[in-house]
N, C-alpha and C positions, 0 to 999 in steps of 0.2 A: 404777839404770841411768839414764843421762842421754842424751837424743837431741838432737843439734844438726843443724839443717837450714839450708839457704840455697842461693843460686845458686853456680855454679862460681866459684872465685877470689874469694870474698867475705871471706876471713879466718877461716873456721870452725876450722881447725887451731890457729891462734894463740889464738883465743878458748878452745878446749878446753884448751890448756895452762894458761890462767889458772884453769880450774875444777878441774883434776885434783888428786887427793890423792896425795902422793908416798909410794910404798911401795918399799923397796929391793929386794925380791925379785921385783918384776914388771918386765917389759920395758915401755917407755914406749908405743910406738905400732906398729901394723902396718897394712899396706895391704890393702884388701878384694880387690884384683885378684889377690893371690897368697897368701892365707892360708886356713887351714881353720877350721872351727868349734872344733877343739881348740886352735889357735893363739889364738883370740879369748878363750879362758878364762884365758890367762896374760898379758894385756896390759891397760894402762889405757885406751888409746884405739884404736878401730878406725876408721880413716879410709877413706872411699870404700866404705861398706857397700853402696851401690847396685851396685858392680862385683862384690862377692861374690854378691849376689842374682842378677845376670845369669849368673854362672858356674854357680850352682846350678840356675837355670832351664834352661840349656843341657844340664846333666848329667841333669836329671830329666825334661824334656819331649822327646818325639820331635819330629822335624822337622815343620813344618806340613804337614798332609795337603792335597793338592789334588784337587779334584773338577772335572775339566774345567779351565776357566779360573777358576772361582770357588774362592777359598780358604776352607776350613772352619775356623771358630773354635770350639773345643770348650771351653765354659765349665766343664764338669765337670773336664776335665784341668787347667785353670787353678786351680780350687779345691783339687784334690788336691795340686798342686805347691805352692801357697801354704801348705797345712797342713803339708807336709813341711819346708818352709823355716822356718816359724814354730816347729815343734817343735825344730829345731836351735838357733834363737835363744833359745828358752825355756831350753834346757839350758845355753847359754852364760851367760845372765843368772843362772840358779840357782847356778852355780858361780863366777861373777864378778859379783856384784850391783852393784859400783861402776863397771862398764865404761861408757865414753863412746862412743856410736856417732855418727859423722859421716856424713851422707848429703846428696848434692846434691838440690835440688828439681828434679824432672823433669816435673812436671805443668803447668808454665806454658809458654806459647808455642805454636808451631805443632804440630799433631798429626802425628806421623810417618806417611808414606805406607806404609812397610813394616809388614806385620802383626806380624812378630817384634818390631820396635821398639815398636809399640803395646802388645803383650803385656808387654814388659819394663817400660814406663812404668807400666802399670796395676798390675803385680805390686809394683813398688817403692812405689807409692802405697798399696796395700792393706797391705803389710807395715809401712810407716811409720805408718799409722793404728793398727795393732795395737801397735806399739812405743810410740807416744805414749800410748795408754791405760794401758800398764803402767809407763811411765817415771815416776820420781819428779820429773824435771824435763824440760821441752822448751824448747829455745831456738831462735830464728831469728836468723841473722846476715846482715846486709846492710852492705857497705862496712866490715867489721870491727867493727860495732856490734851487740851482742847484745840481743835482746828476749826476755824470759822469757814464754813462752806458757802454761807450766804449772809449778807448783812446789808441793811438799808443804809444808804449814804447819810441819811439824817441822824443816824446813831453814832457817827464818828468812826465807824469801822468802814473799811473799803473791801469790797469783794475782790479776791485775787483773780487776776486774769492771766492768760498766757503771756501777754506782753510784760507782766510784772516778774515772771519767773524765767523767761528765755531772753538771754542777752541778744541785742541786735547785731547782725553781722555787718562789718564795715569793709 
């Protein structure tokens, strides 16, 4: 599995096309806002995974409870929802190990005022951390240029370390 992240409209999809392995029996790409986990098992690229996560959250989490004027944030509910979403993604990856997930970076910028939006942003961040740990490659794309953040040594890429970028003092 490969994870590609970056800001909106930064060329992530075109970058993913350059990485994919062509298999004639698989559909090329599917959009996260309108696919199921079963659909993800039969494609090479899942674009906008963050929108799939949002749909799963809305499906799994009840509306925010209100206690007077103060909104209650239930961390346990978030963790259970995260676990359910993660289990579905693990199943997708086990049946489609070469899938490429494309997700927008949501953690940069202004913190949303709406509690639902903050929950969504946190959930996407947590799921992406889990995906990055399991991925054989993680790429970040800015202005159409990809940077390899993580790569398995078996793939011919080398993960960049501090010793690769900082010259030794003599």
